[in-house]
C-alpha positions in Angstrom: -2.5 53.8 -63.6 0.3 53.0 -63.9 0.6 49.8 -65.4 2.9 46.9 -65.0 6.0 47.0 -66.3 7.5 43.5 -66.9 6.3 40.7 -68.5 7.2 39.1 -64.8 4.7 41.2 -63.0 2.3 40.4 -65.3 2.7 36.8 -65.3 2.7 36.1 -61.1 -1.0 38.4 -61.5 -2.2 36.8 -64.1 -1.5 32.9 -61.7 -2.8 34.2 -58.7 -6.1 35.1 -60.5 -5.8 31.6 -62.1 -5.3 30.5 -57.9 -8.1 32.1 -56.8 -11.0 30.8 -59.3 -9.8 27.5 -59.0 -10.4 28.0 -54.9 -13.6 29.8 -55.6 -14.9 26.8 -58.3 -13.8 24.0 -55.5 -10.6 22.7 -58.3 -8.8 22.8 -55.0 -8.9 19.9 -51.9 -8.4 23.4 -49.8 -12.1 24.9 -48.3 -14.8 22.5 -50.6 -15.8 21.3 -47.2 -17.2 25.1 -46.1 -20.1 27.4 -47.7 -19.1 28.4 -51.4 -19.4 31.5 -50.2 -16.4 31.4 -47.0 -14.4 29.1 -49.2 -11.7 32.1 -50.5 -10.7 33.1 -46.5 -11.7 29.1 -45.4 -8.7 28.0 -48.2 -6.5 30.3 -47.2 -6.6 29.8 -43.7 -6.0 26.2 -44.1 -2.5 27.2 -46.4 -1.4 29.8 -43.8 -1.7 26.7 -41.3 0.6 24.6 -43.6 2.6 26.9 -44.1 
């Protein structure tokens, strides 16, 4: 593995990972009305429609 060369890259990966975990756990109002196993997919669908 090459690893992360810059601190900025590591921060971006860390923030993205935390964001996904918060969505999966239901801390955001994205995809909360769906099955917990499909919550991540529904949340990203909602995000693409909003953007």
